[in-house]
C-alpha positions in Angstrom: -41.2 -7.9 -21.0 -44.3 -7.0 -23.1 -46.6 -7.8 -20.3 -44.4 -6.3 -17.4 -44.1 -2.8 -18.8 -47.8 -2.0 -19.0 -48.4 -3.6 -15.5 -45.7 -1.1 -14.1 -47.4 1.7 -15.9 -50.6 0.9 -14.3 -49.2 0.4 -10.8 -46.9 3.5 -10.7 -49.0 6.2 -12.4 -46.6 8.8 -11.1 -47.4 8.4 -7.4 -45.4 10.0 -4.5 -45.8 9.4 -0.7 -46.4 12.3 1.6 -46.5 12.2 5.5 -49.9 13.0 6.9 -50.4 13.9 10.7 -53.8 13.0 12.3 -54.9 14.0 15.8 -56.9 11.9 18.0 -57.9 11.6 21.7 -56.5 8.9 23.9 -59.3 8.1 26.4 -56.8 5.9 28.5 -54.3 8.8 28.9 -56.9 11.5 28.8 -54.7 13.4 26.4 -55.1 14.5 22.7 -52.1 13.3 20.6 -51.0 12.9 17.2 -49.9 10.2 14.8 -48.2 10.3 11.2 -49.1 8.0 8.4 -47.9 7.7 4.8 -50.4 9.0 2.2 -50.0 8.0 -1.5 -50.7 10.9 -3.8 -51.1 10.5 -7.6 -49.5 13.5 -9.5 -50.0 12.3 -13.0 -51.2 9.5 -15.3 -48.6 8.1 -17.9 -50.7 7.7 -21.0 -49.8 7.0 -24.6 -46.0 6.8 -24.4 -44.0 4.8 -26.9 -40.5 3.2 -27.2 -37.7 4.9 -25.4 -39.9 7.7 -24.1 -42.0 5.2 -22.2 -39.0 3.6 -20.5 -37.7 7.0 -19.6 -41.2 7.9 -18.0 -41.4 4.6 -16.1 -37.8 4.9 -14.7 -38.5 8.6 -13.8 -41.7 7.6 -12.1 -40.2 4.7 -10.3 -37.3 6.7 -8.9 -39.7 9.5 -7.8 -42.0 7.1 -5.9 -39.1 5.2 -4.3 -37.3 8.4 -3.3 -40.7 9.8 -1.8 -41.4 6.6 0.0 -38.0 6.5 1.7 -37.9 10.2 2.6 -41.4 10.4 3.7 -41.2 7.0 5.6 -38.2 8.3 7.4 -40.2 11.5 8.4 -43.1 9.3 9.6 -41.0 7.0 11.7 -39.1 9.9 13.4 -42.4 11.8 13.9 -44.1 8.9 15.5 -41.3 8.4 17.8 -41.5 12.0 19.0 -45.3 11.9 19.2 -45.1 8.7 21.4 -42.6 10.4 23.8 -44.8 13.4 24.0 -47.8 11.2 24.6 -45.9 9.2 27.5 -44.9 12.6 28.9 -48.4 13.9 29.2 -50.2 10.7 29.8 -52.5 10.8 33.0 -53.8 7.3 33.5 -56.0 6.7 36.4 -54.8 4.1 38.8 -57.1 0.9 39.0 -59.5 1.0 42.0 
């Protein structure tokens, strides 16, 4: 347990996940389109915590990271489905010669 706690602190570091939209040009369809990805964002660093205070910080950081990953991941999935349908509707592929 003494090794696990510091490892978790080092891994979590109060991260959250946010959806990020990137635009790019699809040469095959000749259309500008978008895609969403998850981007980790570090809010704070947990330093010098002791005993019960450290456990509370770890639980809060873990719950925040998990909740942000679930919510943001759902947004990314739905957004990418919408962007895919949008791309399919606007795609203008050339017929092979």
